[in-house]
A tleap script that builds the chain and sets N, CA, C and O, in Angstrom:
source leaprc.protein.ff14SB
mol = sequence {
  NMET ASP LEU TYR ALA GLN ASN ILE LEU ASP
  ARG TYR LYS ASN PRO PHE TYR LYS ASP LYS
  LYS LEU ASP ALA VAL ILE ASN HIE LYS GLU
  ALA ASN ARG SER CYS GLY ASP LYS VAL GLU
  LEU SER LEU LYS ILE GLU GLY ASP LYS VAL
  THR GLY TYR ALA PHE SER GLY ASN GLY CYS
  ALA VAL SER MET ALA SER ALA ASP MET LEU
  GLY ASP LEU ILE GLU GLY MET THR LYS GLU
  GLU ILE LEU LYS LEU THR LYS GLU GLU ILE
  TYR ALA MET LEU GLY ILE GLU ILE SER ILE
  ARG ARG SER LYS CYS ALA LEU LEU GLY LEU
  LEU ALA LEU GLN ASN ALA LEU LEU SER GLU
  PRO ARG SER TRP SER ASP TYR HIE CILE
}
set mol.1.N position { -24.067 -4.186 -13.611 }
set mol.1.CA position { -22.686 -3.935 -13.172 }
set mol.1.C position { -22.345 -4.884 -11.984 }
set mol.1.O position { -23.130 -5.250 -11.110 }
set mol.2.N position { -20.735 -5.290 -12.141 }
set mol.2.CA position { -20.569 -6.167 -11.080 }
set mol.2.C position { -19.938 -5.309 -9.919 }
set mol.2.O position { -19.729 -4.104 -10.058 }
set mol.3.N position { -19.614 -6.083 -8.631 }
set mol.3.CA position { -19.298 -5.595 -7.525 }
set mol.3.C position { -18.160 -4.637 -7.377 }
set mol.3.O position { -18.092 -3.703 -6.577 }
set mol.4.N position { -17.077 -5.088 -8.468 }
set mol.4.CA position { -15.927 -4.350 -8.505 }
set mol.4.C position { -15.978 -2.883 -9.393 }
set mol.4.O position { -15.358 -1.841 -9.180 }
set mol.5.N position { -16.824 -3.170 -10.319 }
set mol.5.CA position { -17.113 -1.680 -10.852 }
set mol.5.C position { -17.839 -0.831 -10.040 }
set mol.5.O position { -17.628 0.377 -10.152 }
set mol.6.N position { -18.683 -1.244 -9.215 }
set mol.6.CA position { -19.312 -0.615 -8.097 }
set mol.6.C position { -18.385 0.141 -7.194 }
set mol.6.O position { -18.596 1.319 -6.905 }
set mol.7.N position { -17.263 -0.603 -6.707 }
set mol.7.CA position { -16.223 -0.269 -5.939 }
set mol.7.C position { -15.506 0.917 -6.597 }
set mol.7.O position { -15.232 1.851 -5.844 }
set mol.8.N position { -15.186 1.014 -7.789 }
set mol.8.CA position { -14.598 2.127 -8.622 }
set mol.8.C position { -15.517 3.325 -8.494 }
set mol.8.O position { -15.077 4.409 -8.111 }
set mol.9.N position { -16.906 3.121 -8.839 }
set mol.9.CA position { -17.555 4.239 -8.819 }
set mol.9.C position { -18.099 4.939 -7.450 }
set mol.9.O position { -18.650 6.032 -7.320 }
set mol.10.N position { -17.762 3.940 -6.456 }
set mol.10.CA position { -17.919 4.557 -5.051 }
set mol.10.C position { -16.784 5.352 -4.555 }
set mol.10.O position { -17.020 6.310 -3.819 }
set mol.11.N position { -15.543 5.045 -4.892 }
set mol.11.CA position { -14.484 5.666 -4.573 }
set mol.11.C position { -14.222 6.955 -5.577 }
set mol.11.O position { -13.404 7.826 -5.282 }
set mol.12.N position { -14.979 6.984 -6.756 }
set mol.12.CA position { -14.960 8.289 -7.474 }
set mol.12.C position { -15.782 9.133 -7.049 }
set mol.12.O position { -15.488 10.328 -7.016 }
set mol.13.N position { -17.023 8.647 -6.626 }
set mol.13.CA position { -17.975 9.607 -6.128 }
set mol.13.C position { -17.783 10.218 -4.583 }
set mol.13.O position { -18.107 11.350 -4.222 }
set mol.14.N position { -17.193 9.208 -3.794 }
set mol.14.CA position { -16.951 9.561 -2.435 }
set mol.14.C position { -15.643 9.361 -1.967 }
set mol.14.O position { -15.435 8.624 -1.004 }
set mol.15.N position { -14.690 9.981 -2.591 }
set mol.15.CA position { -13.178 9.781 -2.383 }
set mol.15.C position { -12.928 10.045 -0.831 }
set mol.15.O position { -13.610 10.865 -0.216 }
set mol.16.N position { -11.948 9.330 -0.254 }
set mol.16.CA position { -11.441 9.668 1.108 }
set mol.16.C position { -10.312 10.576 1.189 }
set mol.16.O position { -10.161 11.295 2.177 }
set mol.17.N position { -9.495 10.584 0.185 }
set mol.17.CA position { -8.264 11.230 0.145 }
set mol.17.C position { -8.193 12.525 -0.640 }
set mol.17.O position { -7.271 13.333 -0.532 }
set mol.18.N position { -9.332 12.668 -1.507 }
set mol.18.CA position { -9.220 13.797 -2.319 }
set mol.18.C position { -9.536 15.219 -1.666 }
set mol.18.O position { -10.569 15.369 -1.014 }
set mol.19.N position { -8.679 16.196 -1.843 }
set mol.19.CA position { -8.825 17.339 -1.285 }
set mol.19.C position { -8.894 17.643 0.062 }
set mol.19.O position { -9.532 18.572 0.558 }
set mol.20.N position { -7.892 16.439 0.906 }
set mol.20.CA position { -7.880 16.654 2.190 }
set mol.20.C position { -6.691 17.725 2.508 }
set mol.20.O position { -5.692 17.866 1.802 }
set mol.21.N position { -6.945 18.364 3.554 }
set mol.21.CA position { -5.830 19.229 4.100 }
set mol.21.C position { -4.734 18.498 4.556 }
set mol.21.O position { -5.059 17.559 5.283 }
set mol.22.N position { -3.640 18.619 4.377 }
set mol.22.CA position { -2.409 17.778 4.781 }
set mol.22.C position { -1.270 18.776 4.999 }
set mol.22.O position { -1.122 19.637 4.131 }
set mol.23.N position { -0.455 18.764 6.043 }
set mol.23.CA position { 0.831 19.210 6.155 }
set mol.23.C position { 1.849 18.355 5.462 }
set mol.23.O position { 2.558 17.536 6.046 }
set mol.24.N position { 1.874 18.616 4.112 }
set mol.24.CA position { 2.609 17.880 3.194 }
set mol.24.C position { 4.210 18.281 3.347 }
set mol.24.O position { 4.539 19.352 3.857 }
set mol.25.N position { 5.000 17.490 2.941 }
set mol.25.CA position { 6.360 17.443 2.670 }
set mol.25.C position { 6.804 17.509 1.147 }
set mol.25.O position { 7.797 18.139 0.783 }
set mol.26.N position { 6.024 16.839 0.344 }
set mol.26.CA position { 6.260 16.498 -0.978 }
set mol.26.C position { 5.008 16.781 -1.523 }
set mol.26.O position { 4.023 16.362 -0.915 }
set mol.27.N position { 4.853 17.436 -2.594 }
set mol.27.CA position { 3.757 17.759 -3.570 }
set mol.27.C position { 4.283 17.275 -5.024 }
set mol.27.O position { 5.457 17.472 -5.339 }
set mol.28.N position { 3.461 16.696 -5.813 }
set mol.28.CA position { 3.906 16.528 -7.164 }
set mol.28.C position { 2.592 16.302 -8.011 }
set mol.28.O position { 1.564 15.810 -7.544 }
set mol.29.N position { 2.750 16.709 -9.272 }
set mol.29.CA position { 1.667 16.810 -10.281 }
set mol.29.C position { 2.136 15.930 -11.370 }
set mol.29.O position { 3.324 15.808 -11.670 }
set mol.30.N position { 1.126 15.302 -11.968 }
set mol.30.CA position { 1.179 14.358 -13.170 }
set mol.30.C position { 0.079 14.470 -14.081 }
set mol.30.O position { -1.037 14.589 -13.575 }
set mol.31.N position { 0.189 14.453 -15.413 }
set mol.31.CA position { -1.174 14.451 -16.286 }
set mol.31.C position { -1.021 13.406 -17.337 }
set mol.31.O position { 0.089 13.205 -17.829 }
set mol.32.N position { -2.006 12.768 -17.689 }
set mol.32.CA position { -2.193 11.829 -18.772 }
set mol.32.C position { -2.684 12.706 -20.053 }
set mol.32.O position { -3.845 13.053 -20.275 }
set mol.33.N position { -1.630 12.961 -20.780 }
set mol.33.CA position { -1.935 13.979 -21.886 }
set mol.33.C position { -2.764 13.475 -22.857 }
set mol.33.O position { -3.349 14.203 -23.659 }
set mol.34.N position { -2.873 12.020 -22.836 }
set mol.34.CA position { -3.834 11.421 -24.010 }
set mol.34.C position { -5.296 11.698 -23.685 }
set mol.34.O position { -6.055 11.973 -24.615 }
set mol.35.N position { -5.750 11.644 -22.422 }
set mol.35.CA position { -6.895 12.008 -22.080 }
set mol.35.C position { -7.363 13.408 -21.360 }
set mol.35.O position { -8.435 13.978 -21.562 }
set mol.36.N position { -6.428 13.787 -20.569 }
set mol.36.CA position { -6.611 15.116 -19.901 }
set mol.36.C position { -6.863 14.798 -18.440 }
set mol.36.O position { -7.401 15.615 -17.693 }
set mol.37.N position { -6.469 13.605 -18.048 }
set mol.37.CA position { -6.612 13.379 -16.517 }
set mol.37.C position { -5.585 13.997 -15.885 }
set mol.37.O position { -4.505 13.971 -16.476 }
set mol.38.N position { -5.658 14.700 -14.546 }
set mol.38.CA position { -4.616 15.281 -13.834 }
set mol.38.C position { -4.798 15.042 -12.502 }
set mol.38.O position { -5.895 15.093 -11.947 }
set mol.39.N position { -3.577 14.737 -11.876 }
set mol.39.CA position { -3.588 14.456 -10.415 }
set mol.39.C position { -2.396 15.200 -9.864 }
set mol.39.O position { -1.342 15.286 -10.494 }
set mol.40.N position { -2.586 15.735 -8.671 }
set mol.40.CA position { -1.678 16.239 -7.646 }
set mol.40.C position { -1.547 15.565 -6.340 }
set mol.40.O position { -2.475 15.629 -5.533 }
set mol.41.N position { -0.503 14.948 -6.084 }
set mol.41.CA position { -0.358 14.377 -4.710 }
set mol.41.C position { 0.414 15.202 -3.819 }
set mol.41.O position { 1.328 15.963 -4.138 }
set mol.42.N position { -0.107 14.945 -2.507 }
set mol.42.CA position { 0.696 15.529 -1.338 }
set mol.42.C position { 0.842 14.407 -0.352 }
set mol.42.O position { -0.037 13.629 0.019 }
set mol.43.N position { 2.409 14.470 0.096 }
set mol.43.CA position { 2.710 13.431 0.828 }
set mol.43.C position { 3.301 13.894 2.139 }
set mol.43.O position { 4.071 14.854 2.100 }
set mol.44.N position { 3.019 13.303 3.331 }
set mol.44.CA position { 3.830 13.552 4.593 }
set mol.44.C position { 4.598 12.399 4.769 }
set mol.44.O position { 4.213 11.251 4.547 }
set mol.45.N position { 5.749 12.758 5.194 }
set mol.45.CA position { 6.782 11.653 5.536 }
set mol.45.C position { 7.515 11.850 6.759 }
set mol.45.O position { 8.177 12.861 6.993 }
set mol.46.N position { 7.376 10.784 7.602 }
set mol.46.CA position { 8.119 10.775 9.006 }
set mol.46.C position { 9.241 9.660 8.832 }
set mol.46.O position { 8.968 8.526 8.437 }
set mol.47.N position { 10.305 10.007 9.103 }
set mol.47.CA position { 11.335 9.004 8.906 }
set mol.47.C position { 11.498 8.665 7.713 }
set mol.47.O position { 11.829 9.494 6.865 }
set mol.48.N position { 11.267 7.206 7.390 }
set mol.48.CA position { 11.233 6.744 5.923 }
set mol.48.C position { 9.971 6.308 5.501 }
set mol.48.O position { 9.903 5.752 4.405 }
set mol.49.N position { 8.658 6.504 6.372 }
set mol.49.CA position { 7.477 6.076 6.165 }
set mol.49.C position { 6.435 7.261 5.863 }
set mol.49.O position { 6.379 8.354 6.426 }
set mol.50.N position { 5.608 6.754 4.809 }
set mol.50.CA position { 4.587 7.886 4.381 }
set mol.50.C position { 3.505 7.867 5.623 }
set mol.50.O position { 2.938 6.838 5.992 }
set mol.51.N position { 3.334 8.988 6.129 }
set mol.51.CA position { 2.285 8.981 7.296 }
set mol.51.C position { 1.002 9.847 6.857 }
set mol.51.O position { 0.040 9.978 7.614 }
set mol.52.N position { 1.058 10.432 5.568 }
set mol.52.CA position { -0.159 11.097 5.321 }
set mol.52.C position { -0.172 11.192 3.830 }
set mol.52.O position { 0.887 11.322 3.217 }
set mol.53.N position { -1.364 11.130 3.200 }
set mol.53.CA position { -1.514 11.178 1.795 }
set mol.53.C position { -2.861 11.876 1.458 }
set mol.53.O position { -3.880 11.691 2.124 }
set mol.54.N position { -2.794 12.634 0.450 }
set mol.54.CA position { -4.039 13.363 -0.125 }
set mol.54.C position { -3.541 13.629 -1.762 }
set mol.54.O position { -2.405 13.559 -2.232 }
set mol.55.N position { -4.804 13.949 -2.412 }
set mol.55.CA position { -4.600 14.168 -3.741 }
set mol.55.C position { -5.933 15.227 -4.002 }
set mol.55.O position { -6.933 15.402 -3.306 }
set mol.56.N position { -5.502 15.880 -5.355 }
set mol.56.CA position { -6.688 16.560 -5.841 }
set mol.56.C position { -6.439 16.160 -7.516 }
set mol.56.O position { -5.588 15.362 -7.907 }
set mol.57.N position { -7.235 16.790 -8.240 }
set mol.57.CA position { -7.360 16.600 -9.552 }
set mol.57.C position { -8.628 16.344 -10.241 }
set mol.57.O position { -9.699 16.474 -9.649 }
set mol.58.N position { -8.545 15.961 -11.548 }
set mol.58.CA position { -9.744 15.574 -12.190 }
set mol.58.C position { -9.482 14.744 -13.398 }
set mol.58.O position { -8.457 14.798 -14.078 }
set mol.59.N position { -10.534 13.953 -13.599 }
set mol.59.CA position { -10.367 12.754 -14.552 }
set mol.59.C position { -11.551 11.749 -14.608 }
set mol.59.O position { -12.610 12.063 -14.065 }
set mol.60.N position { -11.438 10.735 -15.144 }
set mol.60.CA position { -12.248 9.755 -15.225 }
set mol.60.C position { -12.398 8.836 -13.977 }
set mol.60.O position { -11.462 8.852 -13.179 }
set mol.61.N position { -13.477 8.029 -13.715 }
set mol.61.CA position { -13.566 7.342 -12.751 }
set mol.61.C position { -12.491 6.483 -12.414 }
set mol.61.O position { -12.206 6.316 -11.228 }
set mol.62.N position { -11.895 5.950 -13.267 }
set mol.62.CA position { -10.827 4.853 -13.076 }
set mol.62.C position { -9.657 5.592 -12.476 }
set mol.62.O position { -9.174 5.214 -11.408 }
set mol.63.N position { -9.177 6.655 -13.145 }
set mol.63.CA position { -7.866 7.399 -12.755 }
set mol.63.C position { -8.306 7.955 -11.200 }
set mol.63.O position { -7.542 7.652 -10.284 }
set mol.64.N position { -9.263 8.591 -10.950 }
set mol.64.CA position { -9.571 9.237 -9.663 }
set mol.64.C position { -9.855 8.216 -8.540 }
set mol.64.O position { -9.420 8.438 -7.411 }
set mol.65.N position { -10.497 7.217 -8.783 }
set mol.65.CA position { -10.713 5.933 -7.868 }
set mol.65.C position { -9.444 5.314 -7.557 }
set mol.65.O position { -9.196 4.899 -6.425 }
set mol.66.N position { -8.577 5.232 -8.587 }
set mol.66.CA position { -7.186 4.540 -8.440 }
set mol.66.C position { -6.169 5.674 -7.558 }
set mol.66.O position { -5.286 5.214 -6.835 }
set mol.67.N position { -6.312 6.776 -7.645 }
set mol.67.CA position { -5.436 7.757 -6.997 }
set mol.67.C position { -5.945 7.706 -5.430 }
set mol.67.O position { -5.193 7.723 -4.456 }
set mol.68.N position { -7.297 7.643 -5.399 }
set mol.68.CA position { -7.829 7.551 -4.004 }
set mol.68.C position { -7.582 6.283 -3.355 }
set mol.68.O position { -7.292 6.352 -2.161 }
set mol.69.N position { -7.643 5.025 -3.945 }
set mol.69.CA position { -7.328 3.806 -3.295 }
set mol.69.C position { -5.810 3.687 -3.115 }
set mol.69.O position { -5.392 2.840 -2.326 }
set mol.70.N position { -5.000 4.426 -3.747 }
set mol.70.CA position { -3.478 4.531 -3.474 }
set mol.70.C position { -3.273 4.800 -1.908 }
set mol.70.O position { -2.431 4.153 -1.284 }
set mol.71.N position { -3.994 5.684 -1.350 }
set mol.71.CA position { -3.977 6.165 -0.065 }
set mol.71.C position { -4.132 4.956 1.047 }
set mol.71.O position { -3.434 4.885 2.059 }
set mol.72.N position { -5.068 4.106 0.722 }
set mol.72.CA position { -5.241 3.112 1.454 }
set mol.72.C position { -3.870 1.956 1.530 }
set mol.72.O position { -3.438 1.395 2.537 }
set mol.73.N position { -3.400 1.842 0.153 }
set mol.73.CA position { -2.435 0.801 -0.302 }
set mol.73.C position { -0.997 1.123 0.619 }
set mol.73.O position { -0.284 0.313 1.212 }
set mol.74.N position { -0.861 2.609 0.502 }
set mol.74.CA position { 0.472 2.926 0.977 }
set mol.74.C position { 0.688 3.373 2.328 }
set mol.74.O position { 1.801 3.768 2.677 }
set mol.75.N position { -0.163 3.345 3.008 }
set mol.75.CA position { -0.390 3.630 4.440 }
set mol.75.C position { 0.650 2.990 5.171 }
set mol.75.O position { 0.489 1.787 5.376 }
set mol.76.N position { 1.778 3.580 5.650 }
set mol.76.CA position { 2.705 3.035 6.596 }
set mol.76.C position { 3.959 2.568 5.634 }
set mol.76.O position { 5.002 2.164 6.148 }
set mol.77.N position { 3.813 2.639 4.369 }
set mol.77.CA position { 5.057 2.020 3.602 }
set mol.77.C position { 6.068 3.008 3.552 }
set mol.77.O position { 5.929 4.211 3.777 }
set mol.78.N position { 7.227 2.322 3.198 }
set mol.78.CA position { 8.702 3.095 2.997 }
set mol.78.C position { 8.634 3.432 1.790 }
set mol.78.O position { 7.838 2.914 1.007 }
set mol.79.N position { 9.500 4.390 1.464 }
set mol.79.CA position { 9.765 4.901 0.112 }
set mol.79.C position { 10.165 3.726 -0.940 }
set mol.79.O position { 9.809 3.653 -2.116 }
set mol.80.N position { 11.020 2.798 -0.194 }
set mol.80.CA position { 11.628 1.748 -1.182 }
set mol.80.C position { 10.162 0.769 -1.306 }
set mol.80.O position { 9.882 0.425 -2.454 }
set mol.81.N position { 9.479 0.434 -0.493 }
set mol.81.CA position { 8.264 -0.338 -0.678 }
set mol.81.C position { 7.468 0.411 -1.886 }
set mol.81.O position { 7.200 -0.211 -2.914 }
set mol.82.N position { 7.174 1.511 -1.748 }
set mol.82.CA position { 6.501 2.352 -2.862 }
set mol.82.C position { 6.930 2.317 -4.206 }
set mol.82.O position { 6.221 2.220 -5.207 }
set mol.83.N position { 8.307 2.415 -4.123 }
set mol.83.CA position { 9.105 2.389 -5.486 }
set mol.83.C position { 9.130 1.023 -6.049 }
set mol.83.O position { 9.632 0.828 -7.156 }
set mol.84.N position { 8.582 0.003 -5.305 }
set mol.84.CA position { 8.712 -1.393 -5.842 }
set mol.84.C position { 7.400 -1.687 -6.428 }
set mol.84.O position { 7.293 -2.599 -7.248 }
set mol.85.N position { 6.173 -0.824 -5.987 }
set mol.85.CA position { 4.898 -1.164 -6.391 }
set mol.85.C position { 4.761 -1.362 -8.032 }
set mol.85.O position { 5.372 -0.571 -8.749 }
set mol.86.N position { 4.002 -2.361 -8.600 }
set mol.86.CA position { 3.959 -2.451 -9.900 }
set mol.86.C position { 2.511 -2.425 -10.531 }
set mol.86.O position { 1.534 -2.787 -9.876 }
set mol.87.N position { 2.432 -2.044 -11.648 }
set mol.87.CA position { 1.166 -1.913 -12.328 }
set mol.87.C position { 0.035 -3.024 -11.870 }
set mol.87.O position { -1.141 -2.774 -11.603 }
set mol.88.N position { 0.711 -4.372 -11.844 }
set mol.88.CA position { -0.204 -5.510 -11.657 }
set mol.88.C position { -0.674 -5.288 -10.339 }
set mol.88.O position { -1.847 -5.627 -10.181 }
set mol.89.N position { -0.031 -4.761 -9.227 }
set mol.89.CA position { -0.496 -4.520 -8.002 }
set mol.89.C position { -1.524 -3.440 -7.948 }
set mol.89.O position { -2.413 -3.550 -7.104 }
set mol.90.N position { -1.510 -2.335 -8.803 }
set mol.90.CA position { -2.627 -1.491 -9.012 }
set mol.90.C position { -3.690 -2.076 -9.554 }
set mol.90.O position { -4.782 -1.960 -8.997 }
set mol.91.N position { -3.550 -2.805 -10.734 }
set mol.91.CA position { -4.641 -3.364 -11.347 }
set mol.91.C position { -5.533 -4.427 -10.338 }
set mol.91.O position { -6.756 -4.522 -10.442 }
set mol.92.N position { -4.848 -5.097 -9.490 }
set mol.92.CA position { -5.291 -5.956 -8.439 }
set mol.92.C position { -6.125 -5.080 -7.290 }
set mol.92.O position { -7.219 -5.360 -6.800 }
set mol.93.N position { -5.373 -4.070 -7.045 }
set mol.93.CA position { -6.062 -3.129 -5.931 }
set mol.93.C position { -7.375 -2.655 -6.589 }
set mol.93.O position { -8.374 -2.607 -5.871 }
set mol.94.N position { -7.474 -2.284 -7.943 }
set mol.94.CA position { -8.807 -1.966 -8.517 }
set mol.94.C position { -9.781 -3.121 -8.551 }
set mol.94.O position { -10.953 -2.908 -8.242 }
set mol.95.N position { -9.444 -4.130 -8.845 }
set mol.95.CA position { -10.284 -5.367 -8.941 }
set mol.95.C position { -10.903 -5.533 -10.042 }
set mol.95.O position { -11.720 -6.448 -10.141 }
set mol.96.N position { -10.650 -4.718 -11.048 }
set mol.96.CA position { -11.423 -4.842 -12.499 }
set mol.96.C position { -10.226 -5.175 -13.422 }
set mol.96.O position { -9.048 -4.905 -13.188 }
set mol.97.N position { -10.723 -5.805 -14.510 }
set mol.97.CA position { -9.711 -5.961 -15.600 }
set mol.97.C position { -9.530 -4.558 -16.463 }
set mol.97.O position { -10.453 -3.906 -16.951 }
set mol.98.N position { -8.169 -4.265 -16.530 }
set mol.98.CA position { -7.830 -2.934 -17.010 }
set mol.98.C position { -7.445 -3.255 -18.471 }
set mol.98.O position { -6.705 -4.206 -18.725 }
set mol.99.N position { -7.960 -2.441 -19.439 }
set mol.99.CA position { -7.668 -2.786 -20.908 }
set mol.99.C position { -6.416 -1.664 -21.226 }
set mol.99.O position { -6.182 -0.716 -20.476 }
set mol.100.N position { -5.772 -1.908 -22.289 }
set mol.100.CA position { -4.670 -1.041 -22.690 }
set mol.100.C position { -4.966 0.309 -22.736 }
set mol.100.O position { -4.141 1.142 -22.364 }
set mol.101.N position { -6.185 0.644 -23.201 }
set mol.101.CA position { -6.890 1.940 -23.320 }
set mol.101.C position { -6.884 2.672 -22.192 }
set mol.101.O position { -6.666 3.883 -22.145 }
set mol.102.N position { -7.197 1.729 -20.978 }
set mol.102.CA position { -7.348 2.451 -19.633 }
set mol.102.C position { -6.016 2.290 -18.738 }
set mol.102.O position { -6.025 2.783 -17.611 }
set mol.103.N position { -4.980 1.677 -19.164 }
set mol.103.CA position { -3.977 1.493 -18.366 }
set mol.103.C position { -3.280 2.757 -17.914 }
set mol.103.O position { -2.637 2.727 -16.865 }
set mol.104.N position { -3.352 3.756 -18.557 }
set mol.104.CA position { -2.722 5.061 -18.212 }
set mol.104.C position { -3.674 5.689 -17.116 }
set mol.104.O position { -3.249 6.381 -16.190 }
set mol.105.N position { -4.978 5.384 -17.313 }
set mol.105.CA position { -5.789 6.056 -16.304 }
set mol.105.C position { -5.596 5.345 -14.866 }
set mol.105.O position { -5.571 5.982 -13.813 }
set mol.106.N position { -5.480 4.132 -14.947 }
set mol.106.CA position { -5.184 3.376 -13.831 }
set mol.106.C position { -3.937 3.664 -13.076 }
set mol.106.O position { -3.901 3.607 -11.847 }
set mol.107.N position { -3.029 3.939 -13.731 }
set mol.107.CA position { -1.779 4.122 -13.372 }
set mol.107.C position { -1.097 5.630 -13.033 }
set mol.107.O position { 0.048 5.846 -12.633 }
set mol.108.N position { -2.048 6.493 -13.288 }
set mol.108.CA position { -1.614 7.867 -13.173 }
set mol.108.C position { -1.303 8.300 -11.882 }
set mol.108.O position { -0.463 9.184 -11.713 }
set mol.109.N position { -1.929 7.737 -10.898 }
set mol.109.CA position { -1.679 7.961 -9.534 }
set mol.109.C position { -0.395 7.362 -9.042 }
set mol.109.O position { 0.255 7.947 -8.177 }
set mol.110.N position { -0.016 6.263 -9.535 }
set mol.110.CA position { 1.267 5.457 -9.133 }
set mol.110.C position { 2.077 6.152 -9.762 }
set mol.110.O position { 3.020 6.341 -8.993 }
set mol.111.N position { 2.334 6.828 -11.065 }
set mol.111.CA position { 3.359 7.420 -11.629 }
set mol.111.C position { 3.635 8.725 -10.991 }
set mol.111.O position { 4.770 9.203 -10.994 }
set mol.112.N position { 2.463 9.399 -10.359 }
set mol.112.CA position { 2.766 10.782 -9.602 }
set mol.112.C position { 3.122 10.453 -8.275 }
set mol.112.O position { 3.811 11.233 -7.618 }
set mol.113.N position { 2.671 9.236 -7.750 }
set mol.113.CA position { 3.475 8.781 -6.350 }
set mol.113.C position { 4.785 8.455 -6.365 }
set mol.113.O position { 5.539 8.908 -5.504 }
set mol.114.N position { 5.265 7.548 -7.442 }
set mol.114.CA position { 6.590 7.161 -7.450 }
set mol.114.C position { 7.520 8.313 -7.863 }
set mol.114.O position { 8.632 8.483 -7.362 }
set mol.115.N position { 6.942 9.148 -8.885 }
set mol.115.CA position { 7.797 10.395 -9.237 }
set mol.115.C position { 8.078 11.544 -8.264 }
set mol.115.O position { 8.943 12.401 -8.443 }
set mol.116.N position { 7.218 11.463 -7.174 }
set mol.116.CA position { 7.219 12.332 -6.144 }
set mol.116.C position { 8.391 11.917 -5.303 }
set mol.116.O position { 9.070 12.778 -4.744 }
set mol.117.N position { 8.640 10.736 -5.194 }
set mol.117.CA position { 9.636 10.303 -4.382 }
set mol.117.C position { 11.103 10.106 -5.155 }
set mol.117.O position { 12.140 9.905 -4.523 }
set mol.118.N position { 11.055 10.176 -6.352 }
set mol.118.CA position { 12.505 10.052 -7.121 }
set mol.118.C position { 13.020 11.377 -7.665 }
set mol.118.O position { 12.315 12.298 -8.079 }
set mol.119.N position { 14.306 11.345 -7.607 }
set mol.119.CA position { 14.829 12.550 -8.296 }
set mol.119.C position { 14.945 12.400 -9.658 }
set mol.119.O position { 15.050 13.465 -10.267 }
set mol.120.N position { 14.958 11.253 -10.409 }
set mol.120.CA position { 14.756 11.107 -11.742 }
set mol.120.C position { 13.399 10.454 -12.067 }
set mol.120.O position { 13.095 9.308 -11.737 }
set mol.121.N position { 12.591 11.341 -12.773 }
set mol.121.CA position { 11.249 10.756 -12.960 }
set mol.121.C position { 11.128 9.546 -13.878 }
set mol.121.O position { 11.951 9.175 -14.714 }
set mol.122.N position { 9.932 8.989 -13.566 }
set mol.122.CA position { 9.753 7.751 -14.463 }
set mol.122.C position { 8.819 8.218 -15.541 }
set mol.122.O position { 8.285 9.324 -15.456 }
set mol.123.N position { 8.581 7.330 -16.656 }
set mol.123.CA position { 7.895 7.877 -17.677 }
set mol.123.C position { 6.995 6.676 -17.849 }
set mol.123.O position { 7.223 5.622 -17.255 }
set mol.124.N position { 5.801 6.871 -18.803 }
set mol.124.CA position { 4.844 5.717 -18.982 }
set mol.124.C position { 5.545 4.585 -19.449 }
set mol.124.O position { 5.199 3.490 -19.005 }
set mol.125.N position { 6.594 4.659 -20.377 }
set mol.125.CA position { 7.285 3.515 -20.674 }
set mol.125.C position { 7.979 2.686 -19.797 }
set mol.125.O position { 8.311 1.537 -20.091 }
set mol.126.N position { 8.237 3.283 -18.614 }
set mol.126.CA position { 8.665 2.502 -17.564 }
set mol.126.C position { 7.527 1.171 -17.052 }
set mol.126.O position { 7.844 0.093 -16.548 }
set mol.127.N position { 6.389 1.588 -17.319 }
set mol.127.CA position { 5.271 0.617 -16.945 }
set mol.127.C position { 4.993 -0.380 -18.042 }
set mol.127.O position { 4.138 -1.256 -17.915 }
set mol.128.N position { 5.660 -0.245 -19.016 }
set mol.128.CA position { 5.627 -1.143 -20.272 }
set mol.128.C position { 4.106 -1.058 -20.812 }
set mol.128.O position { 3.499 -2.105 -21.035 }
set mol.129.N position { 3.570 0.050 -20.994 }
set mol.129.CA position { 2.269 0.239 -21.555 }
set mol.129.C position { 2.402 0.449 -23.145 }
set mol.129.O position { 1.395 0.630 -23.830 }
savepdb mol mol.pdb
quit
């Protein structure tokens, strides 16, 4: 097992942002119906910046590690910056090659995050999967 795969397993087994108590302003749920992975995000926003992030859910190591690592990535970002995040940035954050079969797992947290901030939700096709 390479270092990056270990990184995914570490964040899956010992997540930093999972089930944290947060005085959230926004809560949003998404599910990957093809495999059953589910995530619910909670965001605290002050001004135009995300100042708090937490999630709950269940799923595979890739989806849960990705949802957890998003907290590190978006700390201090504005809504506009978050809405510009791409699937390639998420894949780079994970540090492993993501196959087509695992792409929805890797992007579930991003879909939930961006939809939490949008009045018109995005769909999987917006990520060209």
